[in-house]
LOTOR-74264 format. One record per residue (C-alpha): residue number from 1; y, x, z; residue in one letter. Coordinates in nm, 3 decimals. Each point is the difference from the previous one (the first is absolute). Layout:
<atoms>
pos NUM, north Y, east X, up Z, code A
...
</atoms>
This chain:
<atoms>
pos 1, north 7.908, east -4.944, up -5.555, code M
pos 2, north 0.318, east 0.010, up 0.233, code G
pos 3, north 0.093, east 0.269, up 0.261, code I
pos 4, north -0.028, east -0.015, up 0.385, code L
pos 5, north 0.263, east 0.136, up 0.172, code Y
pos 6, north 0.006, east 0.066, up 0.359, code L
pos 7, north 0.282, east 0.053, up 0.217, code I
pos 8, north -0.049, east 0.136, up 0.361, code A
pos 9, north 0.261, east -0.123, up 0.211, code C
pos 10, north 0.100, east 0.129, up 0.354, code K
pos 11, north 0.147, east -0.186, up 0.303, code K
pos 12, north 0.288, east 0.175, up 0.166, code S
pos 13, north 0.160, east -0.114, up 0.316, code E
pos 14, north 0.351, east 0.025, up 0.081, code V
pos 15, north 0.086, east 0.111, up 0.331, code V
pos 16, north 0.230, east -0.240, up 0.194, code V
pos 17, north 0.166, east 0.209, up 0.299, code T
pos 18, north 0.049, east -0.258, up 0.264, code P
pos 19, north 0.367, east -0.063, up 0.109, code P
pos 20, north 0.044, east 0.271, up 0.323, code P
pos 21, north 0.013, east -0.235, up 0.320, code V
pos 22, north 0.295, east -0.057, up 0.114, code V
pos 23, north 0.069, east 0.019, up 0.429, code V
pos 24, north 0.266, east -0.171, up 0.149, code V
pos 25, north 0.104, east 0.158, up 0.301, code P
pos 26, north 0.076, east -0.177, up 0.314, code E
pos 27, north 0.338, east -0.131, up 0.038, code E
pos 28, north 0.086, east 0.187, up 0.346, code A
pos 29, north -0.002, east -0.209, up 0.294, code V
pos 30, north 0.398, east -0.157, up 0.132, code K
pos 31, north 0.088, east -0.231, up 0.242, code F
pos 32, north 0.286, east -0.114, up 0.228, code S
pos 33, north 0.021, east -0.221, up 0.284, code T
pos 34, north 0.279, east -0.235, up 0.223, code N
pos 35, north 0.057, east 0.324, up 0.191, code L
pos 36, north 0.123, east 0.221, up -0.227, code D
pos 37, north 0.371, east -0.046, up 0.099, code T
pos 38, north 0.003, east 0.261, up 0.287, code G
pos 39, north -0.071, east -0.046, up 0.433, code T
pos 40, north -0.152, east -0.356, up 0.015, code Y
pos 41, north 0.063, east -0.146, up 0.364, code Y
pos 42, north -0.288, east -0.193, up 0.113, code V
pos 43, north -0.141, east -0.269, up 0.217, code S
pos 44, north -0.349, east -0.077, up 0.146, code D
pos 45, north -0.161, east 0.012, up -0.334, code T
pos 46, north 0.134, east 0.198, up -0.376, code L
pos 47, north -0.042, east -0.195, up -0.303, code P
pos 48, north -0.110, east 0.252, up -0.237, code L
pos 49, north 0.007, east -0.096, up -0.413, code V
pos 50, north -0.147, east 0.227, up -0.231, code I
pos 51, north 0.046, east -0.021, up -0.366, code T
pos 52, north -0.129, east 0.187, up -0.286, code V
pos 53, north 0.183, east 0.048, up -0.326, code S
pos 54, north -0.302, east 0.138, up -0.179, code T
pos 55, north -0.304, east -0.145, up -0.199, code K
pos 56, north -0.268, east -0.072, up 0.252, code V
pos 57, north -0.325, east 0.165, up -0.078, code P
pos 58, north -0.348, east -0.130, up -0.087, code P
pos 59, north -0.082, east 0.133, up 0.374, code A
pos 60, north 0.326, east -0.094, up 0.179, code G
pos 61, north 0.176, east 0.150, up 0.251, code F
pos 62, north -0.078, east 0.155, up 0.317, code I
pos 63, north 0.304, east -0.079, up 0.260, code Y
pos 64, north 0.040, east 0.176, up 0.337, code S
pos 65, north 0.213, east -0.065, up 0.249, code I
pos 66, north 0.063, east 0.167, up 0.359, code N
pos 67, north 0.258, east -0.036, up 0.223, code T
pos 68, north -0.001, east 0.281, up 0.266, code T
pos 69, north 0.308, east 0.063, up 0.344, code W
pos 70, north 0.230, east 0.271, up -0.147, code T
pos 71, north 0.028, east 0.141, up 0.354, code D
pos 72, north -0.372, east 0.009, up 0.073, code S
pos 73, north -0.197, east 0.020, up -0.320, code S
pos 74, north -0.144, east -0.331, up 0.171, code K
pos 75, north -0.170, east -0.242, up -0.301, code Q
pos 76, north 0.019, east -0.338, up 0.080, code I
pos 77, north -0.081, east -0.138, up -0.401, code F
pos 78, north -0.226, east 0.076, up -0.309, code K
pos 79, north -0.129, east -0.148, up -0.251, code L
pos 80, north -0.202, east 0.089, up -0.312, code D
pos 81, north -0.074, east -0.263, up -0.262, code T
pos 82, north -0.100, east -0.002, up -0.364, code T
pos 83, north 0.130, east -0.292, up -0.184, code L
pos 84, north 0.088, east -0.082, up -0.356, code S
pos 85, north 0.334, east -0.128, up 0.019, code V
pos 86, north 0.334, east 0.167, up -0.017, code A
pos 87, north 0.128, east -0.108, up 0.311, code S
pos 88, north -0.100, east -0.021, up 0.386, code L
pos 89, north 0.237, east -0.158, up 0.259, code S
pos 90, north -0.096, east -0.009, up 0.364, code L
pos 91, north 0.144, east -0.020, up 0.350, code N
pos 92, north -0.076, east 0.296, up 0.227, code I
pos 93, north -0.065, east -0.034, up 0.344, code P
pos 94, north 0.065, east 0.202, up 0.297, code G
pos 95, north 0.367, east 0.099, up -0.022, code H
pos 96, north 0.096, east -0.144, up 0.314, code K
pos 97, north 0.090, east 0.260, up 0.198, code R
pos 98, north 0.360, east 0.169, up -0.104, code M
pos 99, north 0.066, east 0.301, up -0.135, code G
pos 100, north -0.084, east 0.235, up -0.357, code N
pos 101, north -0.307, east -0.049, up -0.228, code Y
pos 102, north -0.118, east 0.123, up -0.318, code S
pos 103, north -0.166, east -0.232, up -0.285, code V
pos 104, north -0.224, east 0.182, up -0.243, code Q
pos 105, north -0.057, east -0.186, up -0.319, code V
pos 106, north -0.236, east 0.185, up -0.219, code N
pos 107, north -0.130, east -0.219, up -0.357, code V
pos 108, north -0.308, east 0.204, up -0.163, code T
pos 109, north -0.178, east -0.119, up -0.354, code S
pos 110, north -0.332, east -0.100, up 0.100, code K
pos 111, north -0.128, east 0.134, up -0.418, code S
pos 112, north 0.144, east 0.350, up 0.056, code T
pos 113, north 0.045, east 0.143, up 0.373, code S
pos 114, north 0.263, east 0.286, up -0.064, code T
pos 115, north 0.262, east -0.363, up -0.141, code N
pos 116, north 0.195, east -0.045, up 0.324, code T
pos 117, north 0.316, east -0.062, up 0.129, code S
pos 118, north 0.170, east 0.027, up 0.384, code A
pos 119, north 0.315, east -0.041, up 0.170, code K
pos 120, north 0.055, east -0.013, up 0.423, code S
pos 121, north 0.304, east -0.281, up 0.083, code I
pos 122, north 0.151, east 0.049, up 0.310, code A
pos 123, north -0.043, east -0.285, up 0.219, code V
pos 124, north 0.261, east -0.071, up 0.341, code V
pos 125, north -0.115, east -0.220, up 0.236, code N
pos 126, north 0.352, east -0.110, up 0.186, code I
pos 127, north -0.044, east -0.342, up 0.218, code P
pos 128, north 0.203, east -0.345, up -0.008, code I
pos 129, north 0.236, east -0.054, up 0.280, code L
pos 130, north -0.061, east -0.350, up 0.103, code P
pos 131, north 0.403, east -0.010, up 0.067, code A
pos 132, north 0.171, east -0.329, up -0.126, code V
pos 133, north 0.371, east 0.022, up -0.161, code N
pos 134, north 0.210, east -0.200, up 0.208, code T
pos 135, north 0.286, east -0.003, up -0.299, code D
pos 136, north -0.301, east -0.274, up -0.137, code L
pos 137, north 0.149, east -0.281, up 0.298, code F
pos 138, north 0.349, east 0.180, up 0.104, code P
pos 139, north 0.015, east -0.324, up 0.239, code D
pos 140, north -0.292, east -0.023, up 0.185, code L
pos 141, north -0.032, east 0.146, up 0.369, code N
pos 142, north -0.199, east 0.293, up -0.059, code W
pos 143, north -0.090, east 0.083, up 0.381, code N
pos 144, north -0.159, east -0.280, up 0.066, code D
pos 145, north -0.210, east 0.122, up -0.328, code H
pos 146, north -0.098, east 0.324, up 0.182, code A
pos 147, north 0.006, east -0.067, up 0.375, code A
pos 148, north -0.296, east -0.037, up 0.186, code G
pos 149, north -0.248, east 0.060, up -0.272, code K
pos 150, north -0.260, east 0.270, up -0.090, code N
pos 151, north 0.007, east -0.015, up -0.331, code T
pos 152, north 0.028, east -0.213, up -0.334, code I
pos 153, north -0.120, east -0.305, up -0.040, code Y
pos 154, north -0.124, east -0.242, up -0.257, code D
pos 155, north 0.073, east -0.409, up 0.103, code F
pos 156, north -0.119, east -0.125, up -0.378, code N
pos 157, north -0.271, east 0.250, up -0.041, code Q
pos 158, north 0.077, east 0.040, up -0.299, code D
pos 159, north -0.015, east 0.401, up 0.019, code G
pos 160, north 0.381, east 0.085, up 0.014, code V
pos 161, north 0.129, east 0.043, up 0.357, code P
pos 162, north 0.246, east -0.277, up 0.128, code D
pos 163, north 0.320, east -0.053, up 0.190, code I
pos 164, north 0.107, east -0.242, up 0.267, code I
pos 165, north 0.330, east -0.042, up 0.157, code S
pos 166, north 0.296, east -0.216, up -0.005, code Y
pos 167, north 0.357, east 0.012, up -0.181, code R
pos 168, north 0.355, east -0.204, up 0.094, code R
pos 169, north 0.098, east -0.285, up -0.261, code V
pos 170, north 0.315, east 0.231, up -0.040, code S
pos 171, north 0.101, east 0.267, up 0.283, code E
pos 172, north 0.342, east -0.244, up 0.030, code K
pos 173, north -0.287, east -0.352, up 0.041, code S
pos 174, north -0.067, east -0.128, up 0.370, code P
pos 175, north -0.319, east -0.175, up -0.183, code L
pos 176, north -0.356, east 0.130, up 0.129, code P
pos 177, north -0.124, east 0.292, up -0.165, code S
pos 178, north -0.271, east -0.044, up -0.241, code I
pos 179, north -0.348, east 0.131, up 0.035, code F
pos 180, north -0.164, east 0.212, up -0.287, code E
pos 181, north -0.287, east 0.129, up -0.135, code I
pos 182, north 0.016, east 0.244, up -0.309, code K
pos 183, north -0.193, east 0.293, up -0.116, code D
pos 184, north 0.092, east 0.364, up -0.094, code Y
pos 185, north 0.003, east -0.104, up -0.384, code L
pos 186, north 0.314, east -0.223, up 0.070, code G
pos 187, north -0.172, east -0.343, up -0.028, code N
pos 188, north 0.084, east -0.248, up 0.207, code N
pos 189, north -0.299, east -0.140, up 0.156, code L
pos 190, north 0.061, east -0.290, up 0.249, code Y
pos 191, north 0.366, east -0.085, up 0.220, code S
pos 192, north 0.015, east -0.257, up 0.288, code F
pos 193, north 0.345, east -0.181, up 0.084, code N
pos 194, north 0.035, east -0.137, up 0.287, code L
pos 195, north 0.304, east -0.236, up -0.078, code K
pos 196, north -0.268, east -0.114, up -0.299, code D
pos 197, north -0.265, east -0.107, up 0.277, code F
pos 198, north 0.256, east -0.131, up 0.274, code K
pos 199, north 0.328, east -0.078, up -0.206, code P
pos 200, north 0.165, east -0.115, up 0.391, code A
pos 201, north -0.063, east 0.362, up 0.166, code V
pos 202, north 0.278, east 0.205, up 0.154, code R
pos 203, north 0.176, east 0.267, up -0.162, code D
pos 204, north 0.043, east 0.327, up 0.072, code S
pos 205, north -0.353, east 0.094, up 0.060, code L
pos 206, north 0.024, east 0.322, up -0.230, code Q
pos 207, north -0.244, east 0.248, up 0.137, code H
pos 208, north -0.401, east -0.067, up -0.006, code I
pos 209, north -0.247, east 0.201, up 0.157, code I
pos 210, north -0.292, east 0.001, up -0.179, code I
pos 211, north -0.360, east 0.004, up 0.064, code D
pos 212, north -0.329, east -0.050, up -0.128, code Y
pos 213, north -0.413, east -0.055, up 0.073, code R
pos 214, north -0.273, east -0.199, up -0.134, code D
pos 215, north 0.069, east -0.329, up 0.277, code L
pos 216, north -0.263, east -0.231, up -0.215, code N
pos 217, north -0.201, east 0.246, up -0.103, code N
pos 218, north -0.049, east -0.036, up -0.367, code D
pos 219, north 0.040, east 0.336, up -0.117, code G
pos 220, north 0.385, east -0.033, up -0.083, code Y
pos 221, north 0.261, east 0.121, up 0.202, code G
pos 222, north 0.245, east -0.327, up 0.200, code D
pos 223, north 0.340, east 0.100, up 0.121, code F
pos 224, north 0.192, east -0.037, up 0.286, code G
pos 225, north 0.373, east -0.050, up -0.064, code L
pos 226, north 0.259, east 0.068, up 0.357, code S
pos 227, north 0.374, east -0.086, up -0.084, code Y
pos 228, north 0.267, east 0.148, up 0.179, code M
pos 229, north 0.256, east -0.284, up 0.092, code G
pos 230, north 0.346, east 0.173, up -0.035, code E
pos 231, north 0.275, east -0.143, up 0.203, code W
pos 232, north 0.364, east 0.075, up 0.092, code W
pos 233, north 0.192, east -0.099, up 0.316, code T
pos 234, north 0.354, east -0.035, up -0.089, code G
pos 235, north 0.142, east 0.021, up -0.364, code Q
pos 236, north -0.226, east 0.194, up -0.251, code N
pos 237, north 0.203, east 0.346, up -0.016, code G
pos 238, north 0.288, east -0.076, up 0.215, code A
pos 239, north 0.073, east 0.271, up 0.248, code P
pos 240, north -0.212, east -0.054, up 0.276, code G
pos 241, north -0.260, east -0.188, up -0.158, code S
pos 242, north -0.361, east 0.061, up 0.038, code T
pos 243, north -0.323, east -0.026, up -0.144, code V
pos 244, north -0.272, east -0.178, up 0.217, code K
pos 245, north -0.398, east -0.007, up -0.104, code F
pos 246, north -0.090, east -0.346, up 0.154, code I
pos 247, north -0.325, east -0.137, up -0.118, code G
pos 248, north -0.182, east 0.029, up -0.309, code N
pos 249, north -0.210, east -0.202, up -0.258, code Y
pos 250, north -0.375, east 0.097, up -0.099, code I
pos 251, north -0.244, east -0.135, up -0.237, code C
pos 252, north -0.317, east 0.097, up -0.148, code L
pos 253, north -0.089, east 0.050, up -0.333, code L
pos 254, north -0.383, east -0.123, up -0.026, code L
pos 255, north -0.227, east 0.115, up -0.278, code S
pos 256, north -0.122, east -0.233, up -0.220, code K
pos 257, north -0.135, east 0.227, up -0.261, code G
pos 258, north 0.146, east 0.328, up -0.180, code K
pos 259, north 0.368, east -0.001, up 0.002, code L
pos 260, north 0.037, east -0.423, up 0.148, code Q
pos 261, north 0.098, east -0.049, up 0.338, code Y
pos 262, north 0.067, east -0.327, up 0.178, code Q
pos 263, north 0.294, east 0.063, up 0.258, code P
pos 264, north -0.004, east -0.139, up 0.322, code V
pos 265, north 0.216, east -0.031, up 0.258, code E
pos 266, north -0.077, east 0.161, up 0.396, code V
pos 267, north 0.332, east 0.036, up 0.164, code L
pos 268, north 0.359, east -0.071, up -0.015, code D
pos 269, north 0.186, east 0.051, up 0.300, code E
pos 270, north 0.359, east 0.054, up -0.099, code P
pos 271, north 0.159, east -0.009, up 0.379, code N
pos 272, north -0.291, east 0.213, up 0.178, code K
pos 273, north 0.006, east 0.355, up 0.035, code P
pos 274, north -0.286, east 0.151, up -0.183, code L
pos 275, north -0.087, east 0.400, up -0.032, code S
pos 276, north 0.010, east 0.038, up -0.368, code F
pos 277, north -0.364, east 0.098, up -0.100, code N
pos 278, north -0.296, east -0.151, up -0.117, code L
pos 279, north -0.331, east 0.178, up 0.002, code T
pos 280, north -0.339, east -0.122, up -0.165, code M
pos 281, north -0.311, east 0.118, up 0.196, code F
pos 282, north -0.310, east -0.125, up 0.181, code D
pos 283, north 0.209, east 0.018, up 0.289, code W
pos 284, north -0.269, east -0.186, up 0.254, code D
pos 285, north -0.268, east 0.192, up -0.173, code L
pos 286, north -0.192, east -0.261, up -0.086, code D
pos 287, north -0.086, east 0.081, up -0.381, code G
pos 288, north 0.306, east -0.178, up -0.170, code K
pos 289, north 0.344, east 0.094, up -0.074, code D
pos 290, north 0.253, east -0.210, up 0.219, code D
pos 291, north 0.410, east 0.067, up -0.026, code V
pos 292, north 0.188, east 0.173, up 0.282, code L
pos 293, north 0.298, east -0.175, up -0.062, code L
pos 294, north 0.250, east 0.208, up 0.220, code S
pos 295, north -0.157, east 0.258, up 0.177, code D
pos 296, north -0.210, east 0.088, up 0.292, code L
pos 297, north 0.240, east -0.024, up 0.251, code D
pos 298, north 0.001, east -0.352, up -0.121, code H
pos 299, north -0.331, east -0.025, up -0.042, code G
pos 300, north 0.117, east -0.321, up -0.267, code D
pos 301, north -0.280, east -0.068, up -0.264, code Y
pos 302, north -0.192, east -0.168, up -0.248, code L
pos 303, north -0.394, east -0.027, up 0.099, code K
pos 304, north -0.201, east -0.014, up -0.344, code N
pos 305, north -0.230, east -0.254, up 0.086, code L
pos 306, north -0.119, east -0.008, up -0.384, code G
pos 307, north 0.022, east -0.259, up -0.320, code D
pos 308, north 0.368, east 0.048, up -0.012, code N
pos 309, north 0.037, east -0.097, up 0.389, code K
pos 310, north 0.214, east 0.210, up 0.248, code F
pos 311, north 0.079, east -0.099, up 0.351, code Q
pos 312, north 0.323, east 0.112, up 0.180, code R
pos 313, north -0.070, east 0.177, up 0.286, code G
pos 314, north 0.028, east 0.324, up 0.224, code T
pos 315, north -0.194, east 0.323, up 0.048, code L
pos 316, north -0.130, east 0.058, up 0.369, code P
pos 317, north 0.186, east 0.261, up 0.186, code K
pos 318, north 0.023, east 0.334, up 0.044, code P
pos 319, north 0.062, east 0.029, up -0.374, code K
pos 320, north -0.197, east 0.246, up -0.157, code F
pos 321, north 0.319, east 0.307, up -0.026, code F
pos 322, north 0.379, east 0.034, up -0.053, code N
pos 323, north 0.058, east -0.092, up -0.291, code Q
pos 324, north 0.184, east 0.247, up -0.262, code A
pos 325, north -0.080, east 0.173, up -0.307, code I
pos 326, north -0.281, east -0.184, up -0.156, code G
pos 327, north -0.245, east 0.061, up -0.296, code N
pos 328, north -0.354, east -0.161, up -0.095, code K
pos 329, north -0.294, east 0.213, up -0.130, code L
pos 330, north -0.364, east 0.060, up 0.088, code D
pos 331, north 0.020, east 0.278, up 0.288, code F
pos 332, north -0.392, east -0.036, up 0.109, code D
pos 333, north -0.137, east 0.004, up -0.362, code G
pos 334, north -0.183, east -0.349, up 0.065, code D
pos 335, north 0.135, east -0.147, up -0.316, code G
pos 336, north 0.258, east -0.232, up 0.213, code K
pos 337, north 0.332, east 0.030, up -0.014, code I
pos 338, north 0.118, east 0.140, up 0.346, code D
pos 339, north 0.421, east -0.081, up 0.125, code M
pos 340, north 0.168, east 0.344, up 0.097, code I
pos 341, north 0.282, east 0.033, up 0.218, code N
pos 342, north 0.221, east 0.287, up 0.110, code F
pos 343, north 0.188, east -0.012, up 0.296, code Y
pos 344, north 0.334, east 0.229, up 0.083, code V
pos 345, north 0.269, east -0.097, up 0.277, code N
pos 346, north 0.301, east -0.148, up -0.251, code Q
pos 347, north 0.423, east 0.094, up 0.057, code L
pos 348, north 0.195, east -0.229, up -0.048, code D
pos 349, north 0.364, east 0.032, up -0.157, code E
pos 350, north 0.091, east 0.177, up 0.352, code N
pos 351, north -0.256, east 0.250, up -0.022, code N
pos 352, north -0.161, east -0.234, up 0.302, code R
pos 353, north -0.402, east -0.035, up -0.048, code Y
pos 354, north -0.096, east -0.330, up 0.023, code N
pos 355, north -0.251, east 0.057, up 0.277, code S
pos 356, north -0.132, east 0.215, up 0.276, code T
pos 357, north -0.329, east 0.049, up -0.229, code D
pos 358, north 0.070, east 0.368, up -0.121, code M
pos 359, north -0.375, east 0.011, up -0.128, code S
pos 360, north -0.116, east 0.102, up -0.397, code Q
pos 361, north -0.314, east -0.226, up -0.068, code T
pos 362, north -0.183, east -0.056, up -0.321, code L
pos 363, north -0.191, east -0.370, up 0.041, code S
pos 364, north -0.271, east -0.086, up -0.169, code V
pos 365, north -0.105, east -0.362, up 0.024, code L
pos 366, north -0.357, east -0.057, up -0.156, code S
pos 367, north -0.224, east -0.278, up 0.047, code K
pos 368, north -0.169, east 0.171, up 0.313, code T
pos 369, north 0.355, east 0.029, up 0.196, code G
pos 370, north 0.289, east 0.216, up -0.008, code V
pos 371, north -0.002, east 0.360, up 0.042, code K
pos 372, north 0.313, east 0.239, up 0.085, code N
pos 373, north 0.044, east 0.358, up -0.131, code Y
pos 374, north 0.290, east 0.188, up 0.163, code P
pos 375, north 0.202, east 0.150, up -0.281, code V
pos 376, north 0.076, east 0.363, up 0.130, code V
pos 377, north 0.188, east 0.310, up -0.121, code G
pos 378, north 0.333, east -0.076, up -0.119, code K
pos 379, north 0.255, east -0.259, up 0.192, code T
pos 380, north 0.059, east -0.273, up -0.293, code I
pos 381, north 0.315, east -0.200, up 0.014, code K
pos 382, north 0.029, east -0.380, up -0.113, code K
pos 383, north 0.388, east -0.164, up -0.021, code Y
pos 384, north 0.095, east -0.353, up -0.048, code V
pos 385, north 0.311, east 0.098, up -0.169, code Y
pos 386, north 0.034, east 0.295, up -0.255, code F
pos 387, north 0.350, east 0.128, up 0.179, code L
pos 388, north 0.038, east 0.362, up -0.093, code G
pos 389, north -0.172, east 0.266, up -0.041, code E
pos 390, north -0.356, east -0.076, up 0.124, code I
pos 391, north -0.390, east 0.026, up -0.079, code E
pos 392, north -0.144, east -0.332, up 0.014, code S
pos 393, north -0.359, east -0.101, up -0.022, code A
pos 394, north -0.066, east -0.300, up -0.186, code E
pos 395, north -0.346, east -0.020, up -0.184, code R
pos 396, north -0.343, east 0.120, up 0.043, code I
pos 397, north -0.308, east 0.029, up -0.274, code N
pos 398, north -0.393, east 0.162, up 0.112, code M
pos 399, north -0.170, east 0.237, up -0.257, code V
pos 400, north -0.314, east 0.197, up 0.070, code D
pos 401, north 0.238, east 0.391, up -0.030, code G
pos 402, north -0.216, east 0.257, up 0.100, code D
pos 403, north -0.332, east -0.141, up -0.157, code G
pos 404, north -0.183, east -0.019, up 0.383, code D
pos 405, north -0.092, east -0.399, up -0.073, code G
pos 406, north 0.231, east -0.191, up 0.232, code D
pos 407, north 0.382, east -0.127, up -0.028, code L
pos 408, north 0.254, east 0.205, up 0.018, code D
pos 409, north 0.409, east -0.077, up 0.087, code L
pos 410, north 0.285, east 0.013, up -0.214, code I
pos 411, north 0.332, east -0.130, up 0.119, code V
pos 412, north 0.320, east -0.046, up -0.219, code G
pos 413, north 0.331, east 0.044, up 0.054, code S
pos 414, north 0.340, east 0.007, up -0.066, code A
pos 415, north 0.300, east 0.254, up 0.099, code Q
pos 416, north 0.280, east -0.207, up -0.074, code S
pos 417, north 0.350, east 0.231, up -0.059, code K
pos 418, north 0.333, east -0.065, up -0.038, code V
pos 419, north 0.195, east -0.029, up -0.322, code G
pos 420, north -0.308, east 0.174, up -0.203, code A
pos 421, north -0.352, east -0.136, up -0.093, code P
pos 422, north -0.290, east -0.044, up 0.238, code W
pos 423, north -0.289, east 0.257, up 0.015, code D
pos 424, north -0.353, east -0.165, up 0.037, code Y
pos 425, north -0.291, east 0.150, up 0.222, code I
pos 426, north -0.340, east -0.040, up 0.007, code Q
pos 427, north -0.210, east 0.160, up 0.245, code E
pos 428, north -0.363, east 0.040, up 0.109, code Y
pos 429, north -0.165, east -0.104, up 0.360, code Y
pos 430, north -0.427, east 0.133, up 0.004, code E
pos 431, north -0.228, east -0.278, up 0.125, code N
pos 432, north -0.199, east 0.254, up 0.247, code T
pos 433, north -0.241, east -0.228, up 0.123, code G
pos 434, north 0.233, east -0.130, up 0.289, code S
pos 435, north 0.379, east 0.033, up -0.130, code Q
pos 436, north 0.171, east 0.108, up -0.212, code F
pos 437, north 0.157, east 0.334, up -0.033, code E
pos 438, north 0.327, east 0.115, up -0.222, code Y
pos 439, north -0.084, east 0.238, up -0.259, code R
pos 440, north 0.361, east 0.115, up -0.105, code P
pos 441, north 0.041, east 0.100, up -0.386, code N
pos 442, north -0.350, east -0.161, up -0.089, code Y
pos 443, north 0.243, east -0.203, up -0.287, code I
pos 444, north 0.208, east 0.226, up -0.134, code E
pos 445, north 0.329, east -0.087, up -0.064, code K
pos 446, north 0.250, east 0.033, up -0.254, code D
pos 447, north 0.369, east -0.220, up 0.121, code N
pos 448, north 0.113, east 0.064, up -0.417, code T
pos 449, north -0.267, east -0.225, up -0.101, code L
pos 450, north -0.019, east -0.404, up -0.009, code I
pos 451, north -0.082, east -0.171, up 0.374, code G
pos 452, north -0.098, east -0.326, up 0.145, code E
pos 453, north -0.088, east -0.150, up 0.353, code L
pos 454, north -0.348, east -0.073, up -0.095, code Q
pos 455, north -0.296, east 0.242, up -0.157, code V
pos 456, north -0.289, east -0.174, up -0.177, code W
pos 457, north -0.323, east 0.182, up -0.023, code V
pos 458, north -0.267, east 0.033, up -0.315, code Y
pos 459, north -0.230, east 0.189, up -0.159, code D
pos 460, north 0.285, east 0.117, up -0.287, code I
pos 461, north -0.200, east 0.348, up -0.117, code D
pos 462, north -0.325, east -0.186, up 0.022, code K
pos 463, north -0.197, east 0.244, up 0.185, code D
pos 464, north -0.151, east -0.203, up 0.247, code G
pos 465, north 0.301, east 0.037, up 0.317, code D
pos 466, north 0.340, east -0.252, up 0.024, code L
pos 467, north 0.279, east 0.174, up -0.099, code D
pos 468, north 0.385, east -0.112, up 0.123, code L
pos 469, north 0.277, east -0.151, up -0.218, code F
pos 470, north 0.292, east -0.226, up -0.006, code Y
pos 471, north -0.098, east -0.303, up -0.168, code P
pos 472, north 0.340, east -0.083, up -0.176, code T
pos 473, north 0.257, east 0.204, up -0.196, code Y
pos 474, north 0.328, east -0.041, up -0.206, code R
pos 475, north -0.077, east 0.113, up -0.373, code K
pos 476, north 0.406, east -0.074, up -0.075, code S
pos 477, north 0.029, east 0.312, up 0.273, code T
pos 478, north -0.281, east 0.226, up -0.054, code L
pos 479, north 0.233, east 0.314, up -0.112, code S
pos 480, north 0.239, east -0.032, up 0.237, code N
pos 481, north -0.002, east 0.120, up 0.428, code P
pos 482, north -0.210, east -0.113, up 0.228, code K
pos 483, north -0.168, east -0.207, up -0.353, code G
pos 484, north -0.295, east 0.260, up -0.097, code A
pos 485, north -0.358, east -0.185, up 0.088, code V
pos 486, north -0.304, east 0.177, up 0.107, code F
pos 487, north -0.300, east -0.055, up 0.214, code W
pos 488, north -0.197, east 0.211, up 0.269, code W
pos 489, north -0.327, east 0.167, up -0.064, code E
pos 490, north -0.290, east -0.079, up 0.287, code N
pos 491, north -0.103, east 0.412, up 0.007, code T
pos 492, north -0.218, east -0.050, up 0.349, code K
pos 493, north 0.251, east 0.243, up 0.147, code K
pos 494, north 0.319, east -0.226, up -0.072, code G
pos 495, north 0.169, east -0.185, up -0.260, code F
pos 496, north 0.220, east 0.170, up -0.258, code K
pos 497, north 0.263, east -0.130, up -0.225, code I
pos 498, north -0.155, east -0.006, up -0.339, code N
pos 499, north 0.270, east -0.054, up -0.292, code K
pos 500, north -0.287, east -0.051, up -0.274, code K
pos 501, north -0.076, east -0.387, up -0.103, code F
pos 502, north 0.087, east -0.264, up -0.233, code R
pos 503, north 0.227, east -0.324, up 0.037, code L
pos 504, north -0.183, east -0.291, up -0.091, code K
pos 505, north 0.237, east -0.276, up 0.076, code Y
</atoms>
């Protein structure tokens, strides 16, 4: 018989210790911006790009941006947004007013609220001065670009300010000057050579008086060009010989579209003495702009019949005013351009007045007729010629300088000197409703800075009111005496010189 063995077995399990859980700490948030190069200068909107160099957590980042005025801590922009991306790009609005801003940027991990990074960025809004560098076109007549205008203009409507003026074929050439439209970037936009249009036209038409309005009501400006005829009596340059201006030549450039024009000859009178002038305005108050071929003393004009048709005629008497220093702007705020005329009795080369009328009068011609306002508080002088040390009023403009809702008068004058650079002054006359009263030193003066005859108006610091500036400068002489550029800030209590700006052109 066999033997039965019983073996008892006991199961023993080996305890397995699980591996320890390794907690990987979240990477600290690190970011940079496109503004990390010191103080950033801005106009209008602030382009901000935030780039995070750390891994994006599953829950994403909280991007927080806050912009405030430095001087008042007034908040102008705030954003809080959660994104699962490592970058954020946006344009922050509201930086229109001139001054200092602080931009606070925070980037926080949505997963770990304590994982955050922050930085503050200094931003300064220094406005752009809308002046043109005359070095771009050294041969242009810059006086004509600035004269009788109010602010920048853009004929081809491309957002870049334009220039209308003329240049001589050469300094010694007797050929007629060439009318040109250019822009502040240095581009040539349009050119009109009278010799190409009429090869047989006489020489010596070396100067052009230029005016513009939308004569054919197509939304584009049309031009009137009055060429001044220069004729020698005797032999050119010989002792005793003199220059006479006899007759002139006038043509219109009627628009056919953007920077496309049809030349139309309207006057060629080489032997008839005619006042050298040309002013486009609704002279007969029928709703269409006409062309005054000389001045109101003669009343010789082209009546606008519409459809590019004009009829030669004479304005009825009495004339509106004694034509003197003019400009065109909307004086009464009705959306229509009015003719502004400032009369002051003029002195000749012998210091004799041209007439017995010693009034100083600002006249405003609108669709309702003419209104006259005395200009008081200072005796203003104007001379035909700059001989010796004199002060002569040459240009006018208008602006609401005191914030009361009406336009005040600015008179630009030259102070000529013998053997020294001239000085230029801009003086302010407040509109009281019935007259314009002189306010001394309302426009700050500094003769060490650049000077010009014509001041223009523009909201340079974008605070809602109009400031003053000179429309031209020479980039090559910015560091020279009398070459330093500036503008006048409208403080409602006077125009103060401001040297904080950037030049775009």
